[in-house]
C-alpha positions as CSV (number, residue, x, y, z in Angstrom):
1,M,113.0,19.1,177.8
2,R,110.4,20.4,175.3
3,T,110.2,23.0,172.5
4,G,112.4,25.9,172.9
5,D,114.9,24.3,175.4
6,K,118.6,24.6,174.6
7,C,121.0,21.9,175.5
8,Q,123.6,21.9,172.7
9,A,126.2,24.6,172.0
10,N,127.0,23.2,168.6
11,P,123.8,23.3,166.5
12,V,124.9,20.5,164.1
13,V,124.9,17.0,165.6
14,T,125.5,13.6,164.1
15,I,122.9,11.1,165.0
16,P,122.5,7.4,164.3
17,K,119.8,6.0,161.9
18,P,119.2,2.3,162.2
19,T,119.3,0.5,158.8
20,P,117.1,-2.5,157.8
21,S,120.2,-4.8,157.8
22,G,120.8,-4.1,161.5
23,G,123.7,-1.6,161.0
24,V,123.7,2.2,161.6
25,D,123.9,5.2,159.3
26,W,125.1,8.5,160.8
27,V,123.3,11.6,159.7
28,E,124.1,15.2,160.4
29,V,121.2,17.3,161.7
30,N,121.1,21.1,162.1
31,L,119.3,21.6,165.4
32,E,118.7,25.3,164.6
33,E,116.4,24.2,161.8
34,S,114.5,21.8,164.1
35,P,110.9,22.8,165.0
36,V,111.1,20.7,168.2
37,S,113.4,20.5,171.2
38,D,117.2,20.6,170.5
39,C,117.6,17.7,173.0
40,M,114.7,15.7,171.8
41,I,116.0,14.6,168.4
42,P,119.3,12.9,169.6
43,R,117.5,11.6,172.7
44,V,114.8,9.9,170.8
45,L,117.1,8.4,168.2
46,M,119.5,7.2,170.8
47,L,116.5,5.5,172.5
48,T,115.7,4.0,169.1
49,V,119.2,2.6,168.7
50,A,119.2,1.4,172.4
51,L,115.9,-0.6,171.9
52,A,117.2,-2.1,168.6
53,T,120.4,-3.1,170.3
54,A,118.5,-4.6,173.2
55,C,116.6,-6.8,170.7
56,T,119.8,-7.9,169.0
57,V,121.5,-8.6,172.3
58,G,118.5,-10.6,173.4
59,A,118.8,-12.8,170.3
60,A,122.6,-13.2,170.4
61,T,122.6,-16.5,172.2
62,N,120.1,-18.2,170.0
63,A,120.7,-20.1,166.8
64,L,117.6,-18.5,165.4
65,V,117.2,-14.7,165.4
66,I,114.5,-14.2,168.0
67,P,111.9,-12.7,167.8
68,F,112.0,-12.7,164.0
69,E,112.4,-16.4,163.2
70,R,111.0,-19.6,164.4
71,N,112.3,-23.1,164.8
72,E,110.8,-25.0,161.8
73,V,112.3,-27.4,159.3
74,L,111.9,-25.8,155.9
75,T,110.0,-28.2,153.6
76,A,108.5,-27.7,150.1
77,E,104.8,-27.9,150.8
78,Q,103.6,-26.9,147.3
79,P,105.0,-26.7,143.8
80,I,106.0,-23.1,144.2
81,D,108.4,-24.0,147.0
82,E,109.7,-27.0,145.1
83,A,110.6,-24.7,142.2
84,V,112.3,-22.1,144.4
85,L,114.2,-24.5,146.6
86,K,115.3,-26.5,143.5
87,R,116.7,-23.3,142.0
88,L,118.4,-22.3,145.2
89,K,120.0,-25.7,145.6
90,A,121.3,-25.6,142.0
91,L,122.9,-22.2,142.8
92,G,124.4,-23.4,146.1
93,L,122.3,-20.9,148.1
94,Q,120.9,-21.4,151.6
95,P,117.3,-20.2,152.1
96,A,116.4,-18.1,155.1
97,N,114.7,-19.6,158.1
98,V,110.9,-19.4,158.3
99,C,109.7,-16.2,159.9
100,S,108.1,-16.0,163.3
101,D,104.4,-15.5,163.9
102,A,105.1,-12.0,165.0
103,V,106.8,-11.2,161.7
104,F,104.2,-13.0,159.7
105,V,101.1,-11.3,161.1
106,R,102.6,-7.9,160.5
107,R,103.9,-8.8,157.0
108,V,100.6,-10.4,155.8
109,Y,98.5,-7.5,157.0
110,L,100.7,-4.9,155.3
111,D,101.1,-7.0,152.1
112,V,97.4,-8.0,151.7
113,I,95.4,-5.0,153.0
114,G,98.0,-2.3,153.3
115,T,97.1,-1.9,157.0
116,L,99.0,-2.4,160.2
117,P,97.3,-5.0,162.6
118,T,95.9,-3.4,165.7
119,G,97.6,-4.4,169.0
120,I,94.6,-6.6,169.8
121,E,94.7,-8.3,166.4
122,A,98.4,-8.9,166.8
123,R,98.1,-10.2,170.3
124,D,95.2,-12.6,169.5
125,F,97.1,-14.1,166.6
126,L,100.3,-14.6,168.6
127,L,98.4,-16.3,171.4
128,D,96.3,-18.5,169.1
129,P,97.6,-22.1,169.4
130,T,95.8,-23.3,166.3
131,P,98.2,-25.0,163.9
132,G,96.5,-23.6,160.7
133,K,96.2,-20.1,161.9
134,R,98.3,-18.6,159.2
135,R,96.2,-20.0,156.4
136,A,93.0,-18.9,158.2
137,L,94.3,-15.4,158.6
138,I,95.1,-15.2,154.9
139,D,91.6,-16.1,154.1
140,R,90.1,-13.5,156.5
141,L,92.3,-10.8,155.1
142,L,91.4,-11.5,151.5
143,A,87.8,-11.1,152.4
144,R,88.2,-7.7,154.2
145,D,87.1,-4.4,152.7
146,E,90.6,-3.0,153.1
147,F,91.8,-5.6,150.5
148,A,89.6,-3.8,147.9
149,D,90.8,-0.4,149.1
150,Y,94.5,-1.3,149.0
151,W,94.5,-3.1,145.6
152,A,92.3,-0.4,144.1
153,M,95.1,2.0,145.1
154,K,97.7,-0.2,143.3
155,W,95.6,-0.5,140.2
156,S,94.9,3.2,140.2
157,D,98.6,3.7,140.0
158,L,98.9,1.5,137.0
159,L,95.8,2.9,135.3
160,R,96.8,6.6,136.0
161,I,93.7,7.7,137.9
162,K,94.2,11.4,138.3
163,S,91.8,14.3,137.7
164,E,94.3,17.1,137.0
165,F,97.2,17.7,134.6
166,P,98.6,15.8,132.7
167,I,96.0,13.1,132.8
168,N,92.9,15.4,133.2
169,L,90.3,12.7,134.0
170,W,88.1,15.2,135.9
171,P,86.8,14.4,139.5
172,N,83.4,12.9,138.4
173,A,85.2,10.4,136.1
174,V,87.8,9.7,138.7
175,Q,85.2,8.7,141.3
176,G,83.3,6.5,138.9
177,Y,86.4,4.8,137.5
178,H,87.9,4.1,141.0
179,R,84.5,2.8,142.2
180,W,84.4,0.3,139.3
181,I,88.0,-0.9,140.0
182,R,87.3,-1.3,143.7
183,T,84.1,-3.2,143.1
184,S,85.8,-5.4,140.6
185,I,88.5,-6.3,143.1
186,R,86.0,-6.7,146.0
187,D,83.8,-9.1,143.9
188,N,86.9,-10.9,142.5
189,L,86.0,-10.2,138.8
190,P,88.1,-12.7,136.7
191,Y,91.2,-10.8,135.5
192,D,90.6,-11.6,131.8
193,Q,87.1,-10.2,132.1
194,F,88.5,-7.1,133.9
195,V,90.9,-6.5,131.1
196,R,88.3,-7.2,128.3
197,E,85.9,-4.6,129.8
198,L,88.6,-2.0,130.0
199,L,89.7,-2.5,126.4
200,T,86.3,-2.8,124.7
201,A,84.1,-0.4,126.7
202,S,82.2,2.4,124.9
203,G,80.0,5.1,126.4
204,S,80.1,8.1,128.6
205,N,83.1,8.7,130.9
206,F,80.7,9.6,133.7
207,R,78.3,6.6,133.2
208,V,80.5,3.8,131.8
209,P,83.6,4.0,134.1
210,Q,85.7,1.5,132.1
211,V,86.0,3.9,129.1
212,N,88.2,6.1,131.2
213,F,91.1,3.7,130.4
214,Y,91.3,5.5,127.1
215,R,91.1,9.0,128.7
216,A,93.7,8.4,131.5
217,M,96.8,8.9,129.3
218,Q,98.8,11.9,128.4
219,S,98.2,11.5,124.6
220,K,95.2,9.9,122.8
221,D,96.9,9.1,119.5
222,P,96.8,5.4,118.5
223,Q,100.5,4.9,119.1
224,S,100.3,6.3,122.7
225,I,97.2,4.1,123.4
226,A,99.1,1.0,122.2
227,Q,102.0,2.0,124.4
228,A,99.6,2.2,127.5
229,V,98.0,-1.1,126.6
230,A,101.3,-2.9,126.2
231,L,102.7,-1.5,129.4
232,T,99.7,-2.3,131.5
233,F,98.5,-5.6,130.3
234,M,101.6,-7.1,128.6
235,G,104.3,-5.8,130.9
236,V,106.1,-4.5,127.8
237,R,107.7,-1.2,127.0
238,P,107.1,-1.0,123.2
239,E,109.8,1.7,122.9
240,S,112.2,-1.3,122.8
241,W,110.3,-2.9,119.8
242,P,111.0,-2.4,116.1
243,K,108.9,0.5,114.9
244,E,106.8,-1.8,112.6
245,R,105.6,-3.9,115.6
246,W,104.5,-0.9,117.6
247,A,102.8,0.6,114.5
248,G,101.0,-2.7,113.8
249,M,99.6,-2.8,117.3
250,S,98.5,0.8,117.2
251,A,96.3,0.0,114.1
252,F,93.7,-1.6,116.5
253,F,93.0,1.8,118.0
254,Y,92.7,4.0,114.9
255,Q,88.9,3.8,114.9
256,L,88.5,5.0,118.5
257,G,86.4,8.2,118.7
258,Y,86.0,10.9,121.4
259,K,82.8,12.9,121.3
260,P,81.9,15.8,123.7
261,T,78.3,16.2,125.0
262,S,76.4,19.1,126.4
263,E,77.3,18.1,129.9
264,W,80.4,19.9,131.1
265,K,83.5,17.6,130.8
266,E,81.5,14.6,129.7
267,E,82.9,12.7,126.8
268,I,81.7,9.7,124.8
269,I,84.3,7.1,123.8
270,M,83.2,4.9,121.0
271,F,84.0,2.8,118.0
272,D,83.9,5.2,115.0
273,P,84.3,3.5,111.6
274,E,83.9,6.8,109.8
275,K,87.2,7.9,111.4
276,L,89.1,5.4,109.4
277,H,87.5,6.4,106.1
278,S,88.0,10.2,106.7
279,S,91.7,9.8,107.4
280,A,92.5,7.1,104.9
281,A,93.5,9.6,102.1
282,T,95.7,11.9,104.2
283,N,96.9,9.6,107.0
284,P,96.4,5.9,106.2
285,P,96.6,3.7,109.2
286,P,99.2,0.9,109.3
287,T,98.3,-2.7,108.7
288,A,97.0,-4.3,111.9
289,V,99.5,-6.9,113.2
290,F,99.4,-8.6,116.6
291,P,102.6,-8.1,118.6
292,D,103.6,-11.7,118.1
293,G,103.8,-11.0,114.3
294,Q,100.5,-12.7,113.4
295,A,98.5,-10.7,110.9
296,A,95.1,-9.6,112.0
297,R,91.9,-9.7,109.9
298,L,89.9,-6.7,110.6
299,V,86.2,-6.9,109.7
300,P,84.3,-3.8,108.5
301,D,81.9,-2.5,111.2
302,Q,83.5,-4.6,113.9
303,D,85.4,-2.7,116.6
304,P,89.1,-3.7,116.2
305,R,89.5,-3.4,120.0
306,E,87.4,-6.5,120.4
307,I,89.7,-8.4,118.0
308,F,92.8,-7.3,119.9
309,A,91.2,-8.1,123.3
310,G,90.3,-11.6,122.1
311,W,93.9,-12.2,121.1
312,L,95.4,-10.6,124.2
313,I,93.4,-12.5,126.9
314,D,93.8,-15.9,125.2
315,A,95.5,-18.3,127.6
316,K,98.1,-19.1,125.0
317,N,99.1,-15.4,124.7
318,P,102.9,-15.2,125.5
319,W,102.5,-12.0,127.5
320,F,99.1,-11.7,129.1
321,T,99.2,-14.4,131.8
322,A,103.0,-14.1,132.4
323,N,102.6,-10.4,133.0
324,I,99.9,-10.5,135.7
325,A,101.4,-13.6,137.4
326,N,104.8,-11.8,137.5
327,R,103.2,-8.6,138.8
328,V,101.4,-10.3,141.6
329,W,104.5,-12.1,142.6
330,S,106.5,-8.8,142.6
331,W,103.9,-7.1,144.6
332,L,104.0,-9.7,147.3
333,L,107.7,-10.7,147.2
334,G,109.3,-7.3,146.4
335,R,110.6,-8.1,142.9
336,G,109.4,-9.9,139.9
337,I,110.6,-13.3,138.6
338,I,111.2,-11.0,135.6
339,H,112.6,-7.8,137.0
340,E,111.4,-5.0,136.5
341,A,107.9,-6.3,136.5
342,D,106.8,-4.0,133.6
343,D,109.9,-4.6,131.5
344,I,109.3,-8.0,129.9
345,R,111.6,-8.5,126.9
346,P,113.8,-11.3,125.4
347,D,117.0,-10.0,126.9
348,N,115.5,-9.8,130.4
349,P,114.5,-13.4,131.0
350,P,112.9,-14.8,134.2
351,T,115.3,-15.9,136.9
352,N,113.2,-19.0,137.5
353,P,111.3,-20.0,134.4
354,E,109.8,-23.1,136.1
355,L,108.3,-20.9,138.9
356,L,106.8,-18.4,136.4
357,K,105.2,-21.3,134.4
358,L,103.7,-22.7,137.5
359,L,102.1,-19.4,138.4
360,E,100.8,-19.0,134.9
361,Q,99.2,-22.4,134.8
362,D,97.6,-22.0,138.3
363,L,96.1,-18.7,137.0
364,V,94.7,-20.3,133.8
365,D,93.4,-23.3,135.7
366,S,91.6,-21.0,138.2
367,H,90.0,-19.0,135.3
368,Y,92.0,-15.9,136.2
369,D,91.0,-15.8,139.8
370,L,93.5,-13.3,141.3
371,K,92.5,-14.1,144.9
372,H,93.4,-17.7,144.2
373,L,96.9,-16.6,143.0
374,F,97.3,-14.4,146.1
375,R,96.3,-17.3,148.3
376,I,98.8,-19.8,146.9
377,I,101.7,-17.4,147.0
378,L,100.8,-16.2,150.6
379,N,100.6,-19.8,151.8
380,S,103.9,-20.8,150.4
381,K,107.0,-21.2,152.5
382,T,108.8,-19.0,150.1
383,Y,106.6,-16.0,151.0
384,Q,106.9,-16.9,154.7
385,L,110.8,-17.0,154.8
386,S,112.5,-14.6,157.2
387,S,114.0,-11.4,155.8
388,I,117.3,-12.3,157.5
389,S,119.4,-13.8,154.7
390,R,121.8,-16.7,155.3
391,T,124.0,-15.9,152.4
392,D,125.8,-12.8,151.1
393,Q,125.6,-13.8,147.5
394,P,124.0,-11.0,145.3
395,V,122.1,-13.6,143.2
396,A,120.2,-14.7,146.4
397,E,117.8,-11.7,146.2
398,A,116.9,-12.4,142.6
399,N,116.1,-16.0,143.5
400,F,114.0,-15.3,146.6
401,A,116.3,-16.9,149.2
402,S,114.8,-14.5,151.8
403,Y,111.9,-12.1,152.1
404,P,113.1,-8.6,150.8
405,L,113.2,-5.6,153.0
406,R,110.9,-2.8,151.6
407,R,110.0,0.6,153.0
408,L,106.3,1.0,153.6
409,D,104.3,2.8,150.9
410,A,103.6,6.5,151.7
411,E,99.9,5.9,152.1
412,V,100.4,2.8,154.2
413,L,102.9,4.6,156.5
414,M,100.5,7.5,157.0
415,D,97.6,5.3,157.8
416,A,99.8,3.3,160.2
417,L,100.8,6.5,162.1
418,N,97.2,7.6,162.3
419,Q,96.1,4.1,163.5
420,I,98.7,4.1,166.2
421,T,97.9,7.5,167.5
422,G,94.2,7.8,166.6
423,A,95.0,11.0,164.6
424,T,93.7,12.1,161.2
425,E,95.2,13.7,158.2
426,R,94.3,16.6,155.9
427,Y,94.3,16.1,152.1
428,S,94.0,18.8,149.4
429,S,94.1,19.3,145.7
430,P,96.3,22.0,144.2
431,I,93.5,22.8,141.7
432,P,90.1,22.5,143.6
433,E,87.8,22.8,140.6
434,P,85.2,21.7,141.5
435,F,86.0,21.7,145.2
436,T,86.6,18.2,146.5
437,Y,85.9,17.6,150.2
438,I,87.9,14.8,151.8
439,P,86.9,13.9,155.4
440,E,89.9,14.0,157.7
441,D,89.3,10.4,158.8
442,H,89.5,9.2,155.2
443,R,92.4,6.7,154.9
444,S,95.3,7.4,152.5
445,I,95.0,4.0,150.8
446,A,91.4,4.8,149.9
447,L,92.1,8.1,148.2
448,E,90.8,7.9,144.7
449,D,92.6,10.7,143.0
450,A,96.3,11.3,142.7
451,S,95.6,15.1,142.5
452,I,94.4,14.9,146.1
453,T,97.4,14.6,148.3
454,S,99.4,15.9,151.3
455,S,102.9,17.1,151.9
456,F,103.6,13.8,153.7
457,L,102.5,11.6,150.9
458,E,104.6,13.6,148.4
459,M,107.6,13.5,150.6
460,F,107.4,9.8,151.1
461,G,107.2,8.9,147.4
462,R,103.5,8.5,146.5
463,P,103.4,8.2,142.6
464,S,102.1,11.1,140.5
465,R,100.3,8.6,138.2
466,D,101.4,10.3,135.1
467,T,102.9,7.2,133.3
468,G,101.6,4.0,134.8
469,L,105.2,2.8,135.4
470,E,105.9,0.8,138.6
471,S,109.0,2.9,139.1
472,E,106.8,6.1,139.6
473,R,106.4,5.0,143.2
474,N,109.6,5.9,145.0
475,N,110.1,4.0,148.3
476,R,113.8,4.9,148.7
477,P,114.4,6.6,152.0
478,T,115.8,10.1,152.1
479,A,117.3,12.5,154.6
480,A,114.1,14.7,154.5
481,Q,112.0,11.7,155.4
482,R,114.2,10.7,158.3
483,L,114.2,14.2,159.7
484,H,110.4,14.5,159.3
485,L,109.8,11.4,161.4
486,L,112.4,12.5,163.9
487,N,111.7,16.2,164.5
488,S,108.6,17.4,162.8
489,T,105.8,19.0,164.8
490,H,103.5,17.0,162.5
491,I,104.6,13.7,164.0
492,L,105.1,15.1,167.5
493,Q,101.6,16.5,167.7
494,K,100.1,13.2,166.7
495,L,101.9,11.5,169.6
496,Q,101.4,14.2,172.2
497,Q,97.7,14.6,171.4
498,S,97.0,10.9,171.0
499,K,93.9,9.7,172.9
500,K,95.1,6.1,172.2
501,L,98.4,6.7,174.1
502,D,96.4,8.5,176.9
503,F,94.2,5.5,177.2
504,L,97.1,3.1,177.2
505,V,98.8,4.9,180.1
506,Q,95.6,5.3,182.1
507,S,94.4,1.7,181.6
508,R,97.6,-0.2,182.4
509,D,98.6,-1.1,186.0
510,N,102.4,-0.9,185.5
511,P,105.1,0.4,183.1
512,R,105.7,-3.2,181.7
513,Q,102.2,-3.4,180.5
514,I,102.5,0.0,178.8
515,I,105.7,-1.0,177.0
516,T,104.0,-4.3,175.9
517,G,101.0,-2.4,174.6
518,L,103.3,0.0,172.6
519,Y,105.2,-2.9,171.0
520,L,101.9,-4.7,170.0
521,M,100.5,-1.4,168.6
522,I,103.6,-0.4,166.7
523,L,105.7,-3.5,165.9
524,S,102.9,-6.1,166.2
525,R,104.9,-8.3,168.6
526,F,105.7,-8.7,172.3
527,P,108.9,-7.0,173.5
528,T,111.9,-9.0,174.6
529,E,113.0,-8.8,178.2
530,A,116.0,-6.8,177.2
531,E,113.8,-4.3,175.4
532,I,111.5,-3.9,178.4
533,T,114.5,-3.4,180.6
534,T,115.9,-0.7,178.3
535,A,112.6,1.1,178.1
536,L,112.1,0.9,181.9
537,D,115.7,2.2,182.5
538,Y,115.0,5.1,180.1
539,S,111.8,6.0,181.8
540,R,113.3,5.8,185.3
541,T,116.5,7.7,184.6
542,S,114.9,10.5,182.5
543,G,112.7,11.6,185.4
544,M,109.7,12.0,183.1
545,R,106.0,11.4,183.9
546,A,104.6,8.2,182.5
547,R,102.8,9.9,179.6
548,E,105.9,11.8,178.5
549,A,108.1,8.7,178.6
550,T,105.4,6.8,176.6
551,T,105.5,9.5,173.9
552,D,109.3,9.1,173.7
553,V,109.2,5.3,173.5
554,A,106.5,5.4,170.9
555,W,108.4,8.0,168.9
556,A,111.6,5.9,169.1
557,L,109.7,2.8,167.9
558,I,108.2,4.6,164.8
559,N,111.7,5.7,163.9
560,A,112.9,2.1,164.0
561,A,113.6,0.3,160.7
562,E,111.5,-2.5,162.0
563,F,108.4,-0.2,161.9
564,Q,109.2,1.6,158.7
565,Y,110.0,-1.5,156.6
566,R,108.1,-4.6,155.5
567,H,110.3,-7.4,156.7
């Protein structure tokens, strides 16, 4: 049946929603509010559950959970693994098995470049017999353009890149700032140099993009600037500090000046020594003190920001290296060694101090080469563990006994849906002044400006970029998200009008090949025999044409937790 058909007397039905742990949640749906067929919603979800059950049944007779794990003896191949396994042994925790190639290829694509592998990329990796293919794939992904796109998006969240209220960077500045960040990531600018440039830059917000760091915050008073610097580059929330410490840090930013020009919305950010003298009588600045309690010696006519930056990026600084090492680990492993990653404080210690020290030392030894840090983490057995935990102890998650389940970021999910179907998306700004044109084939992860968005991105938790907190991004699933993926015309039209699905049906000789193609496109793996049988039985008993059945199977797969989550 299709739109407008009626098959249910009671408009409220209870439908199953698979959970990442393999269980089922039951959700009530009012079919009278559904924009698509009354029958379609429960039918597609029941197919989703049937396919998930088929996968579980297919694995039930194996010691390993096939197709998600592989038979490999877990050994510590580098110091990271030694530190993690040593900690797990001390706690009496069993680590998960190593993930399968199918899980790894999907995971590393999503984690490194925020992009789902194509069906061809997934197939080629799975069929490649080369022993070192995981390491080789990591190197290729770190060199791809999408790496710069995805991590520029992540840094844009932290640096609050947004043209409209309450940040008000303005589109010209947004584009220049984002371009500089993306170029820095693409060229692998050493992280200490990246931070120094942001903290010490002076000039026009249109022509020296780095100065926008001091404009991308809701308040430009010295204390608010110190708060943004501490949060972003030290992983600290100074609200928890004594007031004297916060005030001492803010003193480094009292001589920061903002000067408008004749060009509309242009502003010059600069060191302004006269500002200190003019305010000394009425509002004397506090004494400059570094956050570690060390008194600073400010030199007349020298920008205090340079003095602070020199202190901050020193390898011996107790916050700088620990913060970025912990953040990168949390981005790839789902949680920080210190958790939350932007809440470093004495009463929130690392769960594995030895592991954090190893990462810090690696970063210092590599001269703050972030790609090097990515590489060693991604090649570790800890990163490559299965998401299927072998213990129910709550402490296991905090000690990385398995890979954590995480829902896809809103931008990544949107791009994945468009990649699968060959569709595009429309983006808009609530205040188009000046009008900003975004081509429909522009990828969500490459959007520069948080003011340019879509209803899908907002529904699925894209951050507003108002505060720079990691918690602004909300990846917790909601009923509205479930229903959107299940019954919206937005998703249905992408599937029904998909040229990629048309080609898949027309170019394959039999239904088995179509099902295999769908699994590679959507889940990045080959289907099990039980899954093929389930899909074939559905197609045969439903009486649908091949293209209609393909739409339903594809729709069922994108509603599976296996698709919606990193695992």
